[in-house]
C-alpha positions in Angstrom: 180.9 9.6 179.5 184.0 9.1 177.6 186.0 10.7 180.9 184.9 7.4 182.8 186.2 5.6 179.7 189.4 6.8 179.7 189.6 6.5 183.8 188.2 2.9 183.7 190.9 2.1 181.0 193.7 2.9 182.9 193.1 1.8 185.9 192.4 -1.9 184.0 195.8 -1.0 182.1 197.4 -0.3 185.7 195.8 -4.3 187.1 197.2 -5.6 183.7 200.7 -4.3 184.7 200.7 -5.8 187.7 199.0 -8.8 186.8 201.6 -9.0 184.1 204.5 -8.4 186.1 203.6 -11.3 189.1 202.6 -13.6 185.7 206.1 -13.1 184.7 207.9 -13.5 187.9 206.1 -16.9 189.0 205.3 -18.4 185.9 207.3 -17.5 182.3 207.0 -14.4 180.3 204.9 -16.6 177.4 202.3 -17.1 179.8 202.1 -13.4 180.6 201.7 -12.5 176.7 198.2 -12.0 176.8 198.3 -9.7 179.5 201.3 -7.2 178.4 198.6 -6.9 175.1 195.9 -5.8 177.1 197.8 -3.6 179.4 198.7 -1.7 176.0 195.5 -1.9 174.4 194.1 -0.2 177.5 196.8 2.1 178.1 196.2 3.6 174.4 192.7 4.5 175.4 193.4 5.2 178.5 196.2 8.3 177.7 193.6 10.0 175.9 192.2 11.7 179.4 195.0 14.1 179.3 195.4 16.1 176.3 199.0 16.8 176.5 199.1 12.2 176.5 196.8 12.0 173.5 198.6 12.3 170.8 200.5 8.9 172.0 197.5 6.6 171.4 198.5 5.9 167.9 201.8 4.7 168.9 201.0 3.1 171.9 198.5 1.0 169.8 201.2 0.3 167.3 203.1 -1.6 170.6 200.1 -3.1 171.7 200.1 -5.1 168.3 203.8 -5.6 167.6 203.7 -7.1 171.3 201.3 -9.7 169.7 203.1 -9.9 167.1 206.2 -11.0 169.3 204.4 -14.0 171.6 202.4 -14.9 168.1 204.6 -14.3 165.5 202.8 -17.2 163.3 199.1 -15.4 162.8 201.1 -12.2 161.5 203.4 -14.2 158.9 200.8 -15.9 157.1 196.8 -16.8 156.5 197.1 -20.6 155.0 199.1 -20.5 152.0 198.9 -16.9 151.7 202.3 -15.0 152.6 200.8 -11.4 154.6 204.0 -9.9 153.5 202.6 -9.8 150.2 200.2 -6.9 151.2 203.0 -4.4 152.1 203.9 -3.0 148.8 199.6 -2.4 147.9 199.5 -0.7 151.1 202.4 1.6 150.6 201.3 2.4 147.2 197.4 2.9 148.7 198.9 5.1 151.7 201.4 7.4 148.8 198.0 7.6 146.8 196.4 8.9 149.8 199.3 11.2 150.4 198.9 12.5 146.7 195.6 12.9 147.3 196.6 15.8 149.8 199.3 17.9 147.6 199.1 19.7 144.8 201.7 21.9 142.7 201.4 24.4 145.2 203.4 22.3 147.9 206.2 22.4 145.1 206.2 26.5 145.1 208.4 26.5 148.3 211.4 25.9 146.4 210.5 29.2 144.7 209.7 30.7 147.6 212.5 29.5 149.9 215.3 28.3 148.0 217.8 28.5 150.6 215.8 26.7 153.5 214.6 23.8 150.8 218.0 23.1 149.5 219.6 23.0 152.9 216.8 21.2 154.5 217.1 18.5 151.3 221.3 18.4 151.4 221.2 17.8 154.9 218.4 15.0 154.8 220.5 13.0 152.0 223.6 13.5 153.9 223.1 13.7 157.8 221.0 10.9 158.2 223.1 8.1 155.9 226.1 8.7 157.0 224.8 8.3 160.4 223.4 5.2 159.7 226.5 4.2 157.7 228.9 5.0 161.3 226.4 3.2 163.6 226.2 0.3 161.1 230.4 -0.4 160.9 230.0 0.4 165.2 227.0 -1.8 166.0 228.4 -5.1 165.0 225.1 -6.6 163.7 225.1 -9.3 161.3 225.5 -7.0 157.6 221.9 -6.9 156.7 220.4 -5.9 159.9 223.3 -3.1 159.5 222.4 -2.2 155.5 218.4 -1.6 157.5 219.9 1.2 159.7 221.7 2.6 156.5 218.2 2.2 154.6 216.7 4.1 157.1 218.7 6.6 157.0 218.8 6.8 153.0 214.6 6.9 153.1 213.0 10.9 152.5 211.6 12.4 155.2 207.9 11.2 155.7 204.1 13.0 156.4 204.5 12.6 160.1 207.5 15.4 160.1 205.2 17.7 159.1 203.0 17.0 161.9 205.6 17.3 164.2 206.4 20.7 162.3 203.0 21.9 163.1 202.9 21.1 166.6 206.5 22.6 167.2 204.9 26.0 165.6 207.8 25.2 162.8 207.8 26.2 159.6 205.2 24.3 158.1 205.4 25.6 154.5 208.7 24.3 154.4 208.3 20.6 156.0 206.0 20.2 152.7 208.1 20.8 150.5 211.0 19.3 152.1 208.9 16.0 152.4 207.3 16.8 148.4 211.1 17.1 147.4 213.0 14.6 148.8 209.9 12.0 148.4 210.1 12.9 144.5 214.0 12.9 144.8 213.9 9.2 146.2 213.7 7.0 143.5 217.6 8.1 142.4 219.2 9.2 145.5 217.9 6.3 148.0 219.4 3.5 145.4 222.4 5.7 144.6 223.4 6.0 148.9 222.6 2.4 149.3 224.8 1.1 146.2 227.5 3.6 147.8 226.9 3.0 151.6 225.5 -0.5 152.0 227.4 -2.2 149.6 229.9 -3.7 151.7 226.9 -5.1 154.0 224.7 -6.5 151.4 224.4 -6.9 147.1 222.6 -3.6 146.2 220.5 -3.8 143.0 220.6 0.0 142.5 218.4 -0.2 138.8 215.8 -2.5 140.3 215.7 -1.2 143.7 215.2 2.8 141.6 212.4 0.8 139.3 210.9 -0.1 142.7 210.7 2.9 144.2 209.3 4.5 141.3 206.4 1.6 141.2 205.9 2.3 144.7 206.5 6.4 145.4 205.8 7.9 142.2 203.1 6.4 140.1 200.6 6.6 143.5 201.3 9.7 144.0 201.6 11.0 140.3 198.1 8.9 140.4 196.7 10.8 143.5 197.8 14.2 142.4 195.6 13.8 139.3 193.1 12.5 141.2 193.0 15.8 143.4 192.9 18.3 140.5 190.0 16.8 138.9 187.9 15.2 141.9 189.0 17.5 144.7 186.0 18.3 147.0 184.0 16.3 145.2 185.3 13.0 147.1 185.0 14.2 151.1 184.9 10.7 152.3 188.2 9.8 150.5 189.7 12.9 151.9 188.6 11.9 155.9 189.2 8.0 155.0 193.1 8.1 154.1 194.6 9.4 157.2 193.2 6.9 158.9 193.8 4.2 156.2 197.8 5.2 156.1 197.8 4.9 160.0 196.3 1.4 160.0 198.5 0.7 156.9 201.8 1.7 158.7 200.7 -0.4 161.8 200.2 -3.2 159.6 203.4 -3.4 158.2 205.5 -2.9 161.3 203.3 -5.7 162.8 204.5 -8.0 159.8 208.3 -7.2 159.7 208.2 -7.7 163.8 206.3 -11.5 163.2 209.1 -11.8 160.6 212.2 -11.1 162.0 210.9 -11.8 165.5 214.1 -14.3 166.6 216.3 -11.8 165.0 214.8 -8.9 167.5 215.3 -11.5 170.4 218.7 -11.6 170.2 219.1 -8.0 169.3 216.5 -6.0 170.3 217.5 -4.0 172.7 220.7 -3.4 171.2 219.1 -2.2 168.0 216.6 -0.2 169.7 219.5 2.2 171.1 221.0 2.2 167.9 217.8 3.5 166.1 217.5 5.8 169.0 220.8 7.3 168.8 220.0 7.4 164.7 216.7 9.8 165.1 218.4 11.7 168.2 221.5 12.5 166.1 219.5 13.3 163.4 217.8 16.1 165.1 220.4 17.6 166.6 222.9 17.8 163.5 219.6 19.2 161.5 219.1 21.7 163.9 222.5 22.9 164.1 223.2 22.3 160.6 220.3 25.0 160.0 222.0 27.2 162.6 224.9 27.3 160.7 223.5 28.4 157.6 221.8 31.4 159.5 218.6 30.0 159.4 215.6 31.3 161.5 214.2 29.3 164.4 211.3 28.2 163.2 212.9 26.9 159.6 215.7 25.5 162.1 213.3 23.5 163.7 211.8 22.4 160.8 215.0 20.8 159.5 216.0 19.2 162.5 212.4 17.4 162.1 212.7 16.6 158.4 215.9 15.2 159.0 215.2 13.1 162.3 212.0 11.8 160.7 212.3 9.2 157.9 209.7 7.5 155.8 209.9 4.0 157.7 207.0 2.7 155.5 209.1 3.1 152.2 212.3 1.8 153.7 210.1 -1.4 154.9 208.5 -1.6 151.4 212.4 -1.2 149.8 213.6 -4.3 152.1 210.5 -6.4 151.2 211.1 -5.5 147.0 215.3 -6.8 148.3 213.7 -9.6 149.7 215.1 -9.2 153.2 212.2 -8.0 155.1 212.8 -10.5 158.3 216.3 -8.6 158.4 217.0 -5.5 156.3 213.0 -4.5 157.5 214.0 -4.8 161.0 215.8 -0.8 161.4 212.8 0.5 159.9 210.3 -1.1 161.7 212.2 0.1 165.0 212.9 3.1 163.9 208.9 4.0 162.9 207.4 4.2 166.5 210.6 5.7 168.0 210.6 8.6 165.9 207.2 9.2 166.7 207.7 9.2 170.4 210.9 11.5 170.6 208.9 13.5 167.8 206.0 13.8 169.6 208.0 15.0 173.0 210.7 17.6 170.5 207.1 19.2 169.1 205.7 19.2 172.7 208.9 21.1 173.7 209.2 23.6 171.4 205.1 24.1 171.3 206.0 25.7 174.6 209.1 28.1 173.3 207.1 29.9 170.8 209.5 31.7 168.0 210.5 35.0 169.0 
């Protein structure tokens, strides 16, 4: 039954793709909008027919939602007098709480068990990506606030997506989890410092306020989640099952809100921004991997550090942009980076999955 559903969804996606192209050519792009959205919706369902492509369902769904936001932005900016951007920080706090419930003190034991790998991973995370972001921001010629967004995503910690990709890539999952945990906890101190130092020439950065904002968004919810896990572990299975779905929906909603708010800027520089963000992401993988190789790390650790460096916490970067009151400009690069890194990360993880570590 499911196979038939997936097959018919693929057929429908092809029909809507052709229909959207015809309407665009013969009339205009705006009129074809609903057809492009339906194409992506049915494609997201249809790709589940193939085990190799099943992991792209979430990313294609985000593209469908982003497409809707680009064609009909007013529906994703406010409802009545309520600004939907006000939901970004609470959603991030909920996501970080969920991250905390899935963590424990044992996640930090890797600092003692794998000190070399953790140290190299953390140093690469907070050096390679910020410097690449700064270099590309200078080269891009973007307006200052949009350029600052590239530095912001580079200065953010790694996210939990890198843990999933490390697992798929047959890398060192324990090292990946530890680096994510450490960089996340260091973010309130290092991210504002990097932004003040590297992005200060593009936008005004209140380092102290940003530090407090990240503590509010990250440290307090994760701390609450750790406490919840300690005292209620195994007693709230429904929460353990629900949080991954809540996290995915929350990130997708945040990306859609930012896309709608920054639609006009994206129409002006969208393709160029995608190009520079893709470069940022790919350079992160490459330099992270070869930096680890330079220090004679095992192959599994090199893969882990590549994924940790290349995959950033785009949700947190979006929340910081919201607290800077620049969600429609500084928030654009993180909004583009999030879906793109899931695509490139999945491709890289699939490639490594077929090449087991000797």
